[in-house]
C-alpha positions as CSV (number, residue, x, y, z in Angstrom):
1,M,-54.8,-23.2,-39.8
2,V,-53.3,-24.4,-43.1
3,Q,-50.7,-27.1,-42.6
4,A,-48.0,-27.6,-45.3
5,A,-47.5,-31.2,-46.4
6,E,-44.3,-32.6,-45.1
7,S,-43.4,-33.8,-48.7
8,E,-43.6,-30.3,-50.1
9,N,-40.4,-28.5,-50.7
10,W,-41.4,-24.8,-50.7
11,F,-37.8,-23.6,-51.3
12,D,-37.4,-25.5,-54.5
13,N,-41.0,-25.3,-55.7
14,P,-42.7,-22.3,-54.1
15,P,-46.4,-21.7,-54.5
16,P,-47.6,-18.9,-56.8
17,R,-48.0,-15.6,-55.0
18,R,-49.1,-12.1,-56.2
19,V,-47.4,-9.0,-55.0
20,G,-49.0,-5.6,-55.1
21,A,-47.9,-2.1,-54.0
22,H,-50.2,0.7,-53.2
23,A,-49.9,4.3,-52.0
24,L,-51.6,6.2,-49.2
25,I,-51.4,9.8,-50.5
26,L,-52.9,12.4,-48.2
27,R,-53.5,16.1,-48.9
28,G,-54.8,17.7,-45.7
29,S,-58.0,15.9,-44.8
30,R,-58.3,14.2,-48.2
31,I,-57.0,10.9,-49.5
32,L,-56.3,10.0,-53.1
33,M,-58.5,7.1,-54.3
34,V,-59.0,5.5,-57.7
35,T,-61.5,3.4,-59.4
36,R,-60.6,0.1,-60.8
37,P,-63.3,-0.8,-63.4
38,Y,-61.9,-4.3,-63.8
39,R,-62.6,-5.2,-60.2
40,I,-66.1,-6.6,-59.5
41,T,-65.4,-9.1,-56.7
42,V,-64.0,-6.5,-54.4
43,S,-64.4,-2.7,-53.9
44,Q,-64.1,-0.7,-57.2
45,W,-62.6,2.2,-55.2
46,G,-59.2,1.8,-53.5
47,L,-55.7,3.1,-53.1
48,P,-53.7,3.7,-56.3
49,G,-51.0,1.2,-57.2
50,G,-50.5,-2.0,-59.1
51,S,-49.1,-5.5,-59.4
52,A,-45.4,-6.3,-59.4
53,A,-43.8,-7.8,-62.5
54,P,-41.6,-10.9,-61.9
55,H,-38.6,-10.0,-59.8
56,E,-39.7,-6.4,-59.3
57,L,-39.3,-5.0,-55.8
58,P,-42.5,-3.6,-54.2
59,W,-41.3,0.0,-53.9
60,R,-40.2,0.0,-57.6
61,T,-43.6,-1.5,-58.5
62,L,-45.3,1.5,-56.8
63,S,-43.1,4.1,-58.5
64,R,-43.7,2.4,-62.0
65,S,-47.4,2.0,-61.4
66,L,-48.0,5.6,-60.3
67,A,-46.0,6.9,-63.3
68,E,-47.8,4.7,-65.8
69,R,-51.3,5.0,-64.5
70,L,-51.4,8.5,-63.0
71,E,-48.4,10.4,-64.4
72,L,-47.0,10.8,-60.9
73,R,-43.2,10.6,-60.5
74,V,-42.7,9.7,-56.8
75,T,-40.4,7.9,-54.4
76,P,-42.4,5.8,-52.0
77,G,-41.9,6.8,-48.3
78,R,-42.4,4.7,-45.2
79,L,-43.9,1.2,-45.5
80,L,-47.2,1.3,-43.5
81,A,-48.6,-2.2,-43.9
82,A,-48.4,-5.5,-45.5
83,D,-51.9,-6.9,-46.3
84,H,-52.1,-10.6,-46.8
85,V,-54.9,-11.8,-49.2
86,P,-55.6,-15.5,-49.2
87,A,-56.2,-17.4,-52.4
88,T,-59.7,-17.6,-53.8
89,P,-60.1,-20.9,-55.8
90,H,-60.6,-20.4,-59.5
91,K,-60.1,-16.5,-59.1
92,H,-56.6,-15.6,-57.8
93,D,-53.6,-17.0,-56.0
94,E,-52.7,-15.7,-52.6
95,G,-51.0,-12.4,-52.4
96,V,-49.4,-9.6,-50.4
97,N,-50.1,-6.0,-50.9
98,Y,-47.6,-3.5,-49.5
99,V,-48.9,0.0,-48.7
100,Y,-46.5,2.9,-48.7
101,E,-46.9,6.5,-47.5
102,V,-46.4,8.9,-50.5
103,H,-46.0,12.6,-50.4
104,L,-47.0,14.9,-53.3
105,P,-46.2,18.5,-53.7
106,D,-49.5,20.6,-53.6
107,S,-48.8,21.6,-57.2
108,V,-48.9,18.1,-58.5
109,E,-52.2,16.5,-59.5
110,P,-52.8,12.9,-60.7
111,V,-53.7,12.4,-64.4
112,V,-55.4,9.1,-65.2
113,T,-53.8,7.7,-68.3
114,E,-55.7,5.9,-71.0
115,A,-53.6,2.7,-70.8
116,G,-53.4,2.7,-67.0
117,G,-56.5,0.7,-66.0
118,F,-58.0,3.3,-63.6
119,G,-61.3,4.8,-64.4
120,E,-61.0,7.8,-62.2
121,A,-58.8,9.5,-59.5
122,R,-60.4,11.6,-56.9
123,W,-59.4,13.4,-53.7
124,V,-61.9,12.1,-51.0
125,E,-62.5,13.5,-47.5
126,R,-61.3,10.9,-45.0
127,T,-64.8,10.9,-43.4
128,A,-66.3,9.9,-46.8
129,V,-63.9,7.0,-47.7
130,G,-66.6,4.5,-46.4
131,E,-69.0,5.8,-49.0
132,L,-66.8,4.6,-51.8
133,A,-64.6,1.7,-50.6
134,V,-66.0,-1.5,-49.1
135,D,-64.8,-4.8,-47.7
136,H,-61.1,-5.3,-47.2
137,S,-60.3,-2.3,-49.3
138,L,-62.0,0.0,-46.8
139,R,-60.4,-1.9,-43.9
140,R,-57.0,-1.6,-45.5
141,I,-57.4,2.2,-45.9
142,E,-58.6,2.6,-42.4
143,Q,-55.7,0.7,-41.0
144,C,-53.1,2.5,-43.1
145,L,-54.5,5.8,-41.9
146,R,-54.0,4.6,-38.3
147,A,-50.4,3.4,-39.2
148,A,-49.6,6.8,-40.8
149,E,-50.8,8.7,-37.7
150,S,-49.2,6.4,-35.1
151,G,-45.8,5.7,-36.9
152,Q,-46.4,1.9,-36.6
153,F,-46.1,-0.8,-39.2
154,L,-49.1,-3.1,-39.5
155,E,-49.4,-6.7,-40.7
156,L,-52.9,-7.2,-42.0
157,L,-55.1,-10.1,-43.2
158,L,-57.7,-8.8,-45.6
159,G,-57.4,-5.4,-44.0
160,L,-57.6,-6.7,-40.4
161,P,-54.7,-6.3,-38.0
162,R,-52.9,-9.6,-37.3
163,Q,-53.4,-9.2,-33.5
164,S,-57.2,-9.3,-34.0
165,I,-57.2,-12.6,-35.8
166,S,-57.0,-16.0,-34.1
167,D,-54.6,-18.6,-35.5
168,E,-57.4,-21.0,-36.3
169,H,-59.0,-18.4,-38.6
170,A,-55.8,-17.4,-40.4
């Protein structure tokens, strides 16, 4: 367990933290997934979304990201999960990814924009998600599908439910 130094004042000098917002978009038995060609240390395939700008609220981040990257004009629905991602030294600061349920009319299809940073958007059968996503991206998707079905909100650590992680490993 990480202990904060008593001399640290996290209120006046907070540590850096990344915030991301992603969409679980279902159409029947299929889920919308995107490739992120710039990702090599984690799964290239994952849920569509993006990183928050300074002072941007997560649900606004998601609306902006989906509009800029996939030409989708949406209002995020229910918050399904908050997935905590610890820092990786020399790679990235710690972060939190919020995953929202998003509904699209059947007539609307995503269009990958040139400047959006995604390589491809694809409707994938739920049973085939594991053929594309790996590691915590796959676990995050699986948990968010469970949250969407159960109506629960989940707190995750690298895609694993908080209840399944002992304090000494957090």
